[in-house]
Biopython code that builds the backbone (N, CA, C, O; Angstrom):
import numpy as np
from Bio.PDB.StructureBuilder import StructureBuilder

atoms = [
    (1, "MET", "N", (97.842, 90.811, 101.611)),
    (1, "MET", "CA", (96.965, 91.535, 100.267)),
    (1, "MET", "C", (97.473, 91.510, 98.963)),
    (1, "MET", "O", (98.624, 91.927, 98.830)),
    (2, "SER", "N", (96.966, 91.177, 98.122)),
    (2, "SER", "CA", (97.043, 90.635, 96.603)),
    (2, "SER", "C", (98.535, 91.714, 95.866)),
    (2, "SER", "O", (98.889, 92.830, 96.246)),
    (3, "SER", "N", (99.024, 91.010, 94.942)),
    (3, "SER", "CA", (100.030, 91.776, 94.354)),
    (3, "SER", "C", (99.219, 93.147, 94.019)),
    (3, "SER", "O", (99.283, 94.302, 94.439)),
    (4, "GLN", "N", (98.260, 92.318, 92.861)),
    (4, "GLN", "CA", (97.467, 93.272, 92.227)),
    (4, "GLN", "C", (97.001, 94.904, 93.006)),
    (4, "GLN", "O", (96.959, 96.081, 92.646)),
    (5, "ASN", "N", (96.702, 94.089, 94.286)),
    (5, "ASN", "CA", (95.568, 95.809, 95.239)),
    (5, "ASN", "C", (97.112, 96.303, 95.930)),
    (5, "ASN", "O", (96.814, 97.472, 96.174)),
    (6, "ALA", "N", (98.237, 96.193, 96.294)),
    (6, "ALA", "CA", (99.357, 96.197, 96.749)),
    (6, "ALA", "C", (99.814, 97.238, 95.451)),
    (6, "ALA", "O", (100.013, 98.377, 95.873)),
    (7, "GLU", "N", (100.011, 97.106, 94.059)),
    (7, "GLU", "CA", (99.987, 97.681, 93.140)),
    (7, "GLU", "C", (99.702, 98.954, 92.769)),
    (7, "GLU", "O", (100.280, 99.953, 92.342)),
    (8, "ILE", "N", (98.464, 98.532, 93.117)),
    (8, "ILE", "CA", (97.249, 99.608, 92.341)),
    (8, "ILE", "C", (97.290, 101.237, 94.053)),
    (8, "ILE", "O", (97.016, 102.434, 93.963)),
    (9, "LEU", "N", (97.906, 100.121, 95.736)),
    (9, "LEU", "CA", (97.742, 101.312, 96.234)),
    (9, "LEU", "C", (99.147, 101.931, 96.079)),
    (9, "LEU", "O", (99.202, 103.127, 95.791)),
    (10, "SER", "N", (100.086, 101.353, 96.213)),
    (10, "SER", "CA", (101.351, 101.853, 95.996)),
    (10, "SER", "C", (101.381, 102.946, 94.889)),
    (10, "SER", "O", (102.291, 103.770, 94.799)),
    (11, "TYR", "N", (100.278, 102.882, 94.031)),
    (11, "TYR", "CA", (100.521, 103.907, 92.384)),
    (11, "TYR", "C", (99.559, 105.281, 92.822)),
    (11, "TYR", "O", (99.686, 106.446, 92.446)),
    (12, "LEU", "N", (98.441, 104.609, 93.865)),
    (12, "LEU", "CA", (97.579, 105.853, 94.363)),
    (12, "LEU", "C", (98.167, 106.480, 95.658)),
    (12, "LEU", "O", (97.705, 107.597, 95.891)),
    (13, "MET", "N", (98.930, 106.096, 96.410)),
    (13, "MET", "CA", (99.643, 106.667, 97.559)),
    (13, "MET", "C", (100.824, 107.114, 97.132)),
    (13, "MET", "O", (101.741, 107.338, 97.921)),
    (14, "LYS", "N", (100.977, 107.377, 95.204)),
    (14, "LYS", "CA", (101.919, 108.579, 94.819)),
    (14, "LYS", "C", (101.347, 109.833, 94.764)),
    (14, "LYS", "O", (102.035, 110.813, 94.476)),
    (15, "GLY", "N", (99.987, 109.932, 95.042)),
    (15, "GLY", "CA", (98.830, 111.090, 94.700)),
    (15, "GLY", "C", (98.503, 111.175, 93.370)),
    (15, "GLY", "O", (97.980, 112.169, 92.867)),
    (16, "LYS", "N", (98.773, 110.228, 92.816)),
    (16, "LYS", "CA", (98.234, 109.797, 91.195)),
    (16, "LYS", "C", (96.631, 109.230, 91.243)),
    (16, "LYS", "O", (96.314, 108.401, 92.096)),
    (17, "THR", "N", (95.800, 109.666, 90.410)),
    (17, "THR", "CA", (94.417, 108.906, 90.009)),
    (17, "THR", "C", (94.346, 107.740, 89.255)),
    (17, "THR", "O", (95.345, 107.419, 88.610)),
    (18, "LEU", "N", (93.270, 106.994, 89.214)),
    (18, "LEU", "CA", (93.479, 106.113, 88.821)),
    (18, "LEU", "C", (92.263, 105.605, 88.251)),
    (18, "LEU", "O", (91.435, 105.650, 89.161)),
    (19, "THR", "N", (91.515, 104.959, 86.793)),
    (19, "THR", "CA", (90.479, 105.212, 86.460)),
    (19, "THR", "C", (90.402, 103.470, 85.991)),
    (19, "THR", "O", (91.483, 102.896, 85.864)),
    (20, "PRO", "N", (89.321, 102.807, 85.787)),
    (20, "PRO", "CA", (89.193, 101.496, 85.122)),
    (20, "PRO", "C", (90.306, 101.082, 84.186)),
    (20, "PRO", "O", (91.261, 100.353, 84.455)),
    (21, "MET", "N", (90.008, 101.697, 82.994)),
    (21, "MET", "CA", (90.994, 101.564, 81.885)),
    (21, "MET", "C", (92.206, 101.841, 81.946)),
    (21, "MET", "O", (92.857, 101.399, 81.000)),
    (22, "GLU", "N", (92.977, 102.625, 82.990)),
    (22, "GLU", "CA", (94.195, 103.090, 83.160)),
    (22, "GLU", "C", (94.887, 101.711, 84.391)),
    (22, "GLU", "O", (96.001, 101.200, 84.280)),
    (23, "ALA", "N", (94.022, 101.431, 85.305)),
    (23, "ALA", "CA", (94.009, 100.087, 85.952)),
    (23, "ALA", "C", (93.992, 98.972, 85.129)),
    (23, "ALA", "O", (94.970, 98.264, 85.370)),
    (24, "LEU", "N", (93.388, 98.594, 84.389)),
    (24, "LEU", "CA", (93.403, 97.564, 82.491)),
    (24, "LEU", "C", (94.755, 97.594, 82.379)),
    (24, "LEU", "O", (95.585, 96.790, 82.803)),
    (25, "GLN", "N", (94.949, 98.994, 81.526)),
    (25, "GLN", "CA", (96.280, 99.293, 81.147)),
    (25, "GLN", "C", (97.433, 98.757, 81.705)),
    (25, "GLN", "O", (98.176, 98.011, 81.067)),
    (26, "MET", "N", (97.673, 99.165, 83.117)),
    (26, "MET", "CA", (98.984, 99.379, 83.740)),
    (26, "MET", "C", (99.128, 98.050, 84.951)),
    (26, "MET", "O", (100.236, 97.744, 85.393)),
    (27, "PHE", "N", (97.997, 97.418, 85.345)),
    (27, "PHE", "CA", (98.089, 96.595, 86.592)),
    (27, "PHE", "C", (97.266, 95.446, 85.687)),
    (27, "PHE", "O", (97.336, 94.403, 86.337)),
    (28, "GLY", "N", (96.528, 95.222, 84.470)),
    (28, "GLY", "CA", (95.906, 94.188, 83.951)),
    (28, "GLY", "C", (94.535, 93.685, 85.035)),
    (28, "GLY", "O", (94.103, 92.534, 85.103)),
    (29, "SER", "N", (94.128, 94.625, 85.658)),
    (29, "SER", "CA", (92.729, 94.717, 86.531)),
    (29, "SER", "C", (91.455, 95.024, 85.709)),
    (29, "SER", "O", (91.292, 96.014, 84.995)),
    (30, "PHE", "N", (90.629, 94.075, 85.913)),
    (30, "PHE", "CA", (89.802, 94.201, 85.362)),
    (30, "PHE", "C", (88.482, 94.761, 85.957)),
    (30, "PHE", "O", (87.446, 95.279, 85.539)),
    (31, "ARG", "N", (88.842, 94.524, 86.728)),
    (31, "ARG", "CA", (87.868, 95.237, 88.080)),
    (31, "ARG", "C", (88.477, 95.935, 89.311)),
    (31, "ARG", "O", (88.844, 95.406, 90.360)),
    (32, "LEU", "N", (88.506, 97.151, 88.985)),
    (32, "LEU", "CA", (89.127, 98.150, 89.484)),
    (32, "LEU", "C", (88.200, 98.696, 90.934)),
    (32, "LEU", "O", (88.767, 98.975, 91.990)),
    (33, "ALA", "N", (86.743, 98.774, 90.743)),
    (33, "ALA", "CA", (86.176, 98.715, 92.024)),
    (33, "ALA", "C", (85.830, 97.947, 92.532)),
    (33, "ALA", "O", (84.837, 98.225, 93.203)),
    (34, "ALA", "N", (86.304, 96.531, 92.617)),
    (34, "ALA", "CA", (86.725, 95.433, 93.655)),
    (34, "ALA", "C", (88.082, 95.179, 94.091)),
    (34, "ALA", "O", (88.513, 94.177, 94.662)),
    (35, "ARG", "N", (88.755, 96.339, 93.705)),
    (35, "ARG", "CA", (90.087, 96.072, 93.806)),
    (35, "ARG", "C", (89.959, 97.358, 95.099)),
    (35, "ARG", "O", (90.047, 96.993, 96.271)),
    (36, "VAL", "N", (89.835, 98.242, 94.903)),
    (36, "VAL", "CA", (89.167, 99.104, 95.233)),
    (36, "VAL", "C", (88.393, 99.163, 96.914)),
    (36, "VAL", "O", (88.636, 99.888, 97.879)),
    (37, "TYR", "N", (87.123, 97.756, 96.654)),
    (37, "TYR", "CA", (86.484, 98.013, 98.168)),
    (37, "TYR", "C", (87.514, 97.024, 98.708)),
    (37, "TYR", "O", (87.599, 97.141, 99.930)),
    (38, "GLU", "N", (88.346, 96.064, 98.194)),
    (38, "GLU", "CA", (89.434, 95.597, 99.139)),
    (38, "GLU", "C", (90.202, 95.998, 100.117)),
    (38, "GLU", "O", (90.442, 95.546, 101.236)),
    (39, "LEU", "N", (90.646, 97.162, 99.371)),
    (39, "LEU", "CA", (91.342, 98.340, 99.785)),
    (39, "LEU", "C", (90.935, 99.148, 101.006)),
    (39, "LEU", "O", (91.653, 99.320, 101.991)),
    (40, "LYS", "N", (89.468, 99.718, 100.803)),
    (40, "LYS", "CA", (88.739, 100.485, 101.763)),
    (40, "LYS", "C", (88.305, 99.284, 102.795)),
    (40, "LYS", "O", (88.142, 99.586, 103.977)),
    (41, "ASN", "N", (88.129, 98.021, 102.399)),
    (41, "ASN", "CA", (88.073, 97.520, 103.614)),
    (41, "ASN", "C", (89.029, 97.033, 104.303)),
    (41, "ASN", "O", (88.748, 96.494, 105.373)),
    (42, "LEU", "N", (90.351, 97.098, 103.875)),
    (42, "LEU", "CA", (91.433, 97.322, 105.117)),
    (42, "LEU", "C", (91.786, 98.567, 105.679)),
    (42, "LEU", "O", (92.587, 98.763, 106.593)),
    (43, "GLY", "N", (91.235, 99.245, 105.161)),
    (43, "GLY", "CA", (91.475, 100.579, 105.877)),
    (43, "GLY", "C", (91.880, 101.778, 105.359)),
    (43, "GLY", "O", (92.127, 102.813, 105.979)),
    (44, "HIS", "N", (91.933, 101.568, 104.157)),
    (44, "HIS", "CA", (92.767, 102.455, 103.192)),
    (44, "HIS", "C", (91.495, 103.576, 102.526)),
    (44, "HIS", "O", (90.465, 103.182, 101.978)),
    (45, "PRO", "N", (91.895, 105.093, 102.747)),
    (45, "PRO", "CA", (91.314, 105.915, 102.748)),
    (45, "PRO", "C", (90.816, 106.539, 100.795)),
    (45, "PRO", "O", (91.349, 107.538, 100.313)),
    (46, "ILE", "N", (90.051, 105.921, 100.224)),
    (46, "ILE", "CA", (90.213, 105.760, 99.001)),
    (46, "ILE", "C", (88.973, 106.232, 98.335)),
    (46, "ILE", "O", (88.034, 105.437, 98.295)),
    (47, "VAL", "N", (88.835, 107.372, 97.824)),
    (47, "VAL", "CA", (87.652, 108.145, 97.436)),
    (47, "VAL", "C", (87.462, 108.215, 95.863)),
    (47, "VAL", "O", (88.547, 108.033, 95.312)),
    (48, "SER", "N", (86.612, 108.383, 95.128)),
    (48, "SER", "CA", (85.746, 108.225, 93.829)),
    (48, "SER", "C", (85.657, 109.287, 93.261)),
    (48, "SER", "O", (85.827, 110.175, 94.097)),
    (49, "GLU", "N", (85.463, 109.733, 92.183)),
    (49, "GLU", "CA", (84.741, 111.013, 92.155)),
    (49, "GLU", "C", (84.340, 110.657, 90.425)),
    (49, "GLU", "O", (85.239, 110.567, 89.589)),
    (50, "LYS", "N", (83.449, 110.550, 90.209)),
    (50, "LYS", "CA", (83.025, 110.674, 88.584)),
    (50, "LYS", "C", (83.639, 111.696, 87.586)),
    (50, "LYS", "O", (83.452, 112.911, 87.650)),
    (51, "ILE", "N", (84.320, 111.119, 86.748)),
    (51, "ILE", "CA", (84.566, 112.072, 85.462)),
    (51, "ILE", "C", (84.054, 111.967, 84.230)),
    (51, "ILE", "O", (83.148, 111.134, 84.204)),
    (52, "THR", "N", (84.305, 112.562, 83.024)),
    (52, "THR", "CA", (83.773, 112.430, 81.755)),
    (52, "THR", "C", (85.286, 112.526, 81.110)),
    (52, "THR", "O", (86.193, 113.357, 81.164)),
    (53, "VAL", "N", (85.054, 111.000, 80.348)),
    (53, "VAL", "CA", (86.527, 111.198, 79.650)),
    (53, "VAL", "C", (85.685, 111.014, 77.923)),
    (53, "VAL", "O", (84.558, 110.654, 77.586)),
    (54, "GLY", "N", (87.021, 111.513, 77.094)),
    (54, "GLY", "CA", (86.986, 111.515, 75.689)),
    (54, "GLY", "C", (85.792, 111.535, 74.906)),
    (54, "GLY", "O", (85.615, 112.618, 74.348)),
    (55, "ASP", "N", (84.792, 110.544, 74.661)),
    (55, "ASP", "CA", (84.020, 110.411, 74.238)),
    (55, "ASP", "C", (82.304, 110.666, 75.171)),
    (55, "ASP", "O", (81.183, 110.363, 74.761)),
    (56, "GLY", "N", (82.570, 111.102, 76.061)),
    (56, "GLY", "CA", (81.612, 111.417, 76.767)),
    (56, "GLY", "C", (80.955, 110.772, 77.701)),
    (56, "GLY", "O", (79.975, 111.063, 78.387)),
    (57, "GLN", "N", (81.830, 109.593, 77.606)),
    (57, "GLN", "CA", (81.482, 108.383, 78.951)),
    (57, "GLN", "C", (81.671, 108.975, 80.197)),
    (57, "GLN", "O", (82.468, 109.908, 80.292)),
    (58, "HIS", "N", (81.022, 108.548, 81.221)),
    (58, "HIS", "CA", (81.173, 109.078, 82.514)),
    (58, "HIS", "C", (82.034, 107.568, 83.394)),
    (58, "HIS", "O", (81.750, 106.387, 83.195)),
    (59, "VAL", "N", (82.961, 108.035, 84.228)),
    (59, "VAL", "CA", (83.765, 106.548, 84.816)),
    (59, "VAL", "C", (84.093, 107.059, 86.224)),
    (59, "VAL", "O", (83.933, 108.166, 86.738)),
    (60, "ALA", "N", (84.520, 106.091, 86.614)),
    (60, "ALA", "CA", (84.876, 106.781, 87.955)),
    (60, "ALA", "C", (86.911, 106.885, 88.158)),
    (60, "ALA", "O", (87.884, 106.381, 87.597)),
    (61, "SER", "N", (86.716, 107.630, 89.037)),
    (61, "SER", "CA", (88.580, 107.971, 89.133)),
    (61, "SER", "C", (88.707, 108.124, 90.185)),
    (61, "SER", "O", (87.947, 108.846, 90.831)),
    (62, "TYR", "N", (89.829, 107.417, 90.756)),
    (62, "TYR", "CA", (89.833, 107.015, 92.352)),
    (62, "TYR", "C", (91.054, 107.492, 92.780)),
    (62, "TYR", "O", (91.907, 107.436, 91.893)),
    (63, "SER", "N", (91.481, 107.998, 93.964)),
    (63, "SER", "CA", (92.360, 108.828, 94.268)),
    (63, "SER", "C", (92.044, 108.136, 96.286)),
    (63, "SER", "O", (91.195, 107.469, 96.877)),
    (64, "ILE", "N", (93.433, 108.904, 96.639)),
    (64, "ILE", "CA", (94.254, 108.559, 98.310)),
    (64, "ILE", "C", (93.422, 110.141, 98.566)),
    (64, "ILE", "O", (93.642, 111.184, 97.950)),
    (65, "ASP", "N", (92.241, 109.870, 99.876)),
    (65, "ASP", "CA", (92.291, 111.074, 100.642)),
    (65, "ASP", "C", (93.198, 111.402, 101.839)),
    (65, "ASP", "O", (93.086, 111.143, 103.037)),
    (66, "PHE", "N", (94.290, 112.167, 101.010)),
    (66, "PHE", "CA", (95.389, 112.346, 102.307)),
    (66, "PHE", "C", (94.772, 113.590, 103.172)),
    (66, "PHE", "O", (95.301, 113.692, 104.279)),
    (67, "SER", "N", (94.049, 114.279, 102.968)),
    (67, "SER", "CA", (93.279, 114.606, 104.690)),
    (67, "SER", "C", (93.104, 114.017, 105.600)),
    (67, "SER", "O", (93.571, 114.460, 106.650)),
    (68, "SER", "N", (92.353, 112.749, 105.613)),
    (68, "SER", "CA", (92.102, 111.858, 106.381)),
    (68, "SER", "C", (93.136, 111.058, 107.101)),
    (68, "SER", "O", (92.859, 110.419, 108.116)),
    (69, "LEU", "N", (94.187, 111.091, 106.638)),
    (69, "LEU", "CA", (95.547, 110.373, 106.737)),
    (69, "LEU", "C", (95.735, 111.322, 108.471)),
    (69, "LEU", "O", (95.294, 112.468, 108.548)),
    (70, "THR", "N", (96.403, 110.666, 109.687)),
    (70, "THR", "CA", (96.843, 111.289, 110.477)),
    (70, "THR", "C", (98.227, 111.001, 110.488)),
    (70, "THR", "O", (98.758, 110.029, 109.951)),
    (71, "ASN", "N", (99.010, 112.275, 111.395)),
    (71, "ASN", "CA", (100.190, 112.397, 111.530)),
    (71, "ASN", "C", (100.559, 111.700, 112.773)),
    (71, "ASN", "O", (100.559, 112.157, 113.916)),
    (72, "THR", "N", (101.055, 109.844, 112.133)),
    (72, "THR", "CA", (101.245, 109.219, 113.653)),
    (72, "THR", "C", (103.198, 109.561, 114.548)),
    (72, "THR", "O", (103.714, 109.062, 115.548)),
    (73, "GLN", "N", (103.643, 110.478, 113.665)),
    (73, "GLN", "CA", (104.581, 111.028, 114.495)),
    (73, "GLN", "C", (104.770, 111.405, 116.244)),
    (73, "GLN", "O", (105.806, 111.927, 116.655)),
]
sb = StructureBuilder()
sb.init_structure("model")
sb.init_model(0)
sb.init_chain("A")
sb.init_seg("    ")
for serial, (resi, resn, name, xyz) in enumerate(atoms, 1):
    if name == "N":
        sb.init_residue(resn, " ", resi, " ")
    sb.init_atom(name, np.array(xyz, "f"), 0.0, 1.0, " ", f" {name:<3s}", serial, name[0])
structure = sb.get_structure()
């Protein structure tokens, strides 16, 4: 897993959401959707939701679907 993917996954696993602009500012990722695609293919339960930002633009906001994680104890 690339360090950028690891950083993004770590951020999302803290229960936070992430938009493409935030990913660019925080992690230097110009292609958040591609990073999310790679993480999903590794089995991480990432979901997206369309949100409206300040200027009326619609963007994707990504988060972890914690309800789909199973207890491994």
